[in-house]
N, C-alpha and C positions, 0 to 999 in steps of 0.2 A: 263592467267587464274589461279586463286588461287587453290592451292592444297587442297584436301579434308582433313578435320581434322580426325585424327586417335584417337578415344576415346574408345578403347576396355575395359577400366576399368569403363565405364559409361553405365548404363541402361537408355534408354529413355522411359518415361512412361507418361500416362495420364489416368485419370479415369473420366467417365461421363455417365450419362443417358440422357442428353439433349445436343442439339447442337453437336451431335456426328459427323456429316459430317464435320463440321468446326473443330472439335477436330482432326479428321484424317488429315485434311489439315495442321494443326499446326505440327503434327508429320512428315508429308511429307516434310514440309519446313525445319525442322531440319535435316531430313535424306538426303536432297538434298545437304547438306554442310558437313556432318560428317558421319563417320562409327562408330556405337556404338556396344558395346558388345552384346546388345539385345535391342529390341524395343517392347513395349507392350501397348495395349489398354485394359483397364479394363472397361467392359460395359455389360449391360443386353440387348443391341440392337443386336438381332440375324440376322438382315438383312443388317447391315452395310457392305459395300464392302471395303476390305482392300487391299492395294498394297502389293507386295512381300516384306518380311522383317519385317512386323508388325504382331505380334501375338495377336489375340483376346483372352482375358482371361474372361470367363463368371463370372459375379458377380451378387449379388442381386441388384435390382434397388436402385439407389441413389436418394431418393425423397426429400432430403433437404440438406442444407449446413452442417447440423450436421451429416447426414449420410455420406456425402463425407469426412468430417473431421475424423470421426471414422474409415472409411476405410483406410485413409492415415496413421493414427496413429497406428492402430491395425493390419491391414491385408497386407499392402504393403510389409512388410518384408518377407512374405511367398514367394515372387516371385523374389526378387532382390538378385542375386548371385555375382554381381560386387562390387567394393569398393565404388562406388558412383552411384547416381540416379539423372538424370535430369528430373524434374517434369515440365510438360507444361500443359496449358489449351488452349481452343479454341482461346483465345485472347492474346496469347503470344508464341513466338518462337524465334529461332536464326535469327538475322537479319544482323549481321556483323561478319561472321566467322573469319575474319582476326584479330578480337580483342580478340580472345581466349587467355587466359593467363594460362599457366600450373600451376601457383600459386593458381588458383581457387581451385585446388584439395588439397591444404594444409588445407582447412577449412572443418569443418563438416557441416556447413550450410552457404549458401550464397544466398541472394535474394535481390531485390531492396530495398533500404532504405525507411523508413517511416518518412516523414517530420513532422508528427503530434506529434512525441514523442521526448522529449528533455532530457531523463534520461540516455542516452547511450545504452538503449535496443531498438535500432531503425533499426535493421536488422533481418529479413525483410520479404518481400512479398513472399508467397508460390506459386503463379501462374506461375512463371518461376523461379525455384530454383534448386540449386544443393545441394544434401544431401549425407552425408556419410552413409555407412552401419552401422557404429557405432552409429550414431544419430538415424537411423531408429530402431535399436535394443533398444536403451535407451528409446525411446518413448513407448515401450511395457512393461516397468518394472512397478512394483507396486508403486513405488515412483512418477511416472509421473502423475500429476494431470490434469484432464480434466473436465471442468465445462460447456461444451456446446459451448464454443467460437470457432471461426474459427481456424483450425488446425495450421496455421502459427502463430497466436497469442498465442496459447497454447504452442508451441515450443519456440518461440522467446521472449515471455514476461512472461507468467505465470510460465514456467518451466526453463527459461534460467539459472538463478542462480544455480539451482540444477544440471542441465546438465553440467555446467562448473565445479562446485565444486566436484560433485560425480563421474562424468564420464570423466572429463578432456577434454570435447569437446570444439572446437574452432569455434566461430562465426566471420565471416568477419567483418572488420570495415566498416564504412559508405563509405569511398572513394573507397575501393575495391568493395564493393557491388554495387556502382553506375557505376563502370566500367563493372561489370558483367551484370546488368540489369537496365533498365529505367522503372519507373512507374510514381509515383507522383513527383519524383525528376529526375534530369538527362535528357539525351536526347537520342533518338533512334539512333542518328547519331554517338554517342560516346560510346555506350554500345554494348556488345556482343549480348544481347537479350533484350526483353522487355515484359511487361505485361500491359494489360488494353485496352479495346475496344477504348478508347479515344486516344490511341497511334497508332492505326492501320493505320489511314490516313497518319501520318508522316512516318510510317514504310513501307507501301506498295503502297500508293497513293489512290486517291479517287475512281478510277474505281475498283481496287482490293478490297478496303474496301467494296464497294457495293456488289460485287460478294460474299463475305463472309457473310455480314450482311443479304442479301436477302434470304439466305438459312437457317437462324437460325429458330429453332422451339421454342425457349425460349428467349424472349427479355426483360423481365421485369427488369433485373439487369442493363440494359443500361440507364434506365430513369434518374438515378442520374447524369449521364454525358451527358444528352441530349444537353444542351446548349454548352458544350465544343466541342462535335462532330459537331454540326450544325455550330458553328463558324469556325471550321477548314475547313469544306467544303466550306463555303462562302469565306473565305480568299483565298482558292485555285481556286475560281471562278467556282467551280463545282456546278452551280446553279441547274441544273436538278437533280443531285444526292441529293442535300440538300432538295429540295422540296419532292422528293420521300421518303427520310429518315423521314422528319417531318410528312408526311402523314401516313406513316406506324407506327411511334411511337405514333401518335395520336390515331390510331385505336387500337394499343396494349393497350394504356391507358384505352380506353373505354372498351375493353374486360376484363381487370383486374378489373375495377370498377364494371362492371356488374356481374362478377363472385363472387365478394366479397359482393355484395349487397349495394355498396356505392351509 
């Protein structure tokens, strides 16, 4: 039996107004393998049931990706007292605790690398990311520029040069980032954690994927990865799950189209 990780210098946190039950599940998966300095769920959901050890912090509803980004950039720092913060979302959590590397803490930001960028500013994804308190504070300064993009892009691309030059912050290189987390690159088998609904099947299996997916109350973001998810289910011969997934996504698509007047 693997020993639990001792991470007293890390606050585990997530912020969400949708898919809150699945977000709690992601926090629980992390807490099943590690002891953190603190664990917090930032949400406006007053009915969510939390297990012992997770503190609910009431916030205003996060009604858009921009609202989420602004919270992470401007308000997260009010709550983090440890040297680092592990940010998770409903579709990302620790999967291989034995692959923890204490050198992850040498960086101010580490998240899965982005294969779509080839300019060296390719780290990285914020959905499962480790951030230092120094970085969180730097994101709240007047020189930090935010133009409405996703918060991980704002940190790791728009402002990376400034954060490095003016605050001396360190971003992990691509190889270290892929050891920390798998998303569009790397593998859930060789990374400490992962992000992305399309990786859930590889991370937890088809049955556990369905248990998580079936409880979601906001599924529109999954449509871009519909074929990837369906293909993984079919390759695992999870035919019944694949059919249920396709049917539910089809109904979700109809609902979105009707709501938008398409």
